[in-house]
C-alpha positions as CSV (number, residue, x, y, z in Angstrom):
1,X,-47.3,5.6,14.1
2,X,-43.9,4.3,13.0
3,X,-42.8,0.8,13.5
4,X,-39.2,0.3,14.2
5,X,-37.7,-3.0,13.1
6,X,-34.4,-4.3,14.4
7,X,-32.3,-6.3,11.9
8,X,-30.9,-9.3,13.7
9,X,-27.1,-8.9,14.3
10,X,-27.0,-5.2,13.4
11,X,-27.5,-3.7,16.8
12,X,-24.8,-1.1,17.5
13,X,-23.3,-3.1,20.4
14,X,-23.1,-6.2,18.2
15,X,-21.3,-4.4,15.4
16,X,-18.9,-2.7,17.8
17,X,-18.1,-6.1,19.4
18,X,-17.5,-7.7,16.0
19,X,-15.3,-4.8,14.9
20,X,-13.2,-5.2,18.1
21,X,-13.0,-9.0,17.7
22,X,-11.9,-9.0,14.0
23,X,-8.3,-10.1,13.3
24,X,-5.8,-7.2,12.9
25,X,-3.3,-7.7,10.2
26,X,-0.1,-5.7,9.8
27,X,-0.1,-3.3,6.9
28,X,2.0,-4.3,3.9
29,X,5.6,-3.5,4.1
30,X,7.2,-0.7,2.1
31,X,10.2,-2.9,1.4
32,X,8.1,-5.1,-0.9
33,X,7.3,-2.1,-3.1
34,X,11.0,-1.0,-3.1
35,X,12.2,-4.4,-4.0
36,X,9.7,-4.9,-6.8
37,X,10.4,-1.5,-8.2
38,X,14.2,-2.0,-8.0
39,X,13.9,-5.3,-9.9
40,X,11.0,-4.6,-12.3
41,X,11.3,-0.8,-12.8
42,X,7.9,0.5,-14.0
43,X,6.2,-2.8,-13.3
44,X,6.7,-2.0,-9.6
45,X,3.6,0.1,-10.0
46,X,1.6,-3.1,-9.6
47,X,3.2,-3.7,-6.2
48,X,2.4,-0.2,-5.1
49,X,-1.2,-0.5,-6.2
50,X,-1.7,-3.8,-4.5
51,X,0.0,-2.6,-1.2
52,X,-2.0,0.6,-1.4
53,X,-5.3,-1.3,-1.7
54,X,-4.5,-3.5,1.2
55,X,-3.5,-0.5,3.3
56,X,-6.7,1.3,2.4
57,X,-8.7,-1.7,3.6
58,X,-6.9,-1.4,6.9
59,X,-7.3,2.4,7.0
60,X,-3.5,3.0,7.2
61,X,-3.2,5.1,4.0
62,X,-1.6,4.4,0.7
63,X,0.7,7.4,0.2
64,X,3.8,5.8,1.6
65,X,3.7,3.1,-1.0
66,X,3.6,5.7,-3.8
67,X,6.4,7.7,-2.2
68,X,8.5,4.5,-2.0
69,X,7.8,3.7,-5.7
70,X,8.7,7.2,-6.8
71,X,11.8,7.4,-4.6
72,X,13.0,4.0,-5.8
73,X,12.5,5.0,-9.4
74,X,14.4,8.2,-8.9
75,X,17.3,6.5,-7.2
76,X,17.4,3.8,-9.8
77,X,17.5,6.2,-12.8
78,X,20.0,8.4,-11.1
79,X,22.3,5.5,-10.6
80,X,21.8,4.3,-14.2
81,X,22.6,7.7,-15.6
82,X,25.7,8.0,-13.4
83,X,27.0,4.6,-14.3
84,X,26.3,5.2,-18.0
85,X,28.2,8.5,-17.9
86,X,31.1,7.0,-16.1
87,X,31.3,4.0,-18.5
88,X,31.0,6.1,-21.7
89,X,33.3,8.9,-20.4
90,X,30.7,11.6,-20.9
């Protein structure tokens, strides 16, 4: 004979109702990662990590923040090399 105990507040219907009633926040914006990376260079990785964690908590995925970080670093370094070559004449 098995005795089934019901934990108060953990019935399936209660959990579903709470999940539907929880506040929904917008995922972090990619522009924040781009701006932080453009200004802070490699320290922009902290913005990407933070935004990725927040997005993961909301189940929206973190890949776009790492793509934004990588693309911004690539553009920044490309511009820096082009300007340096133009200035030095080489």
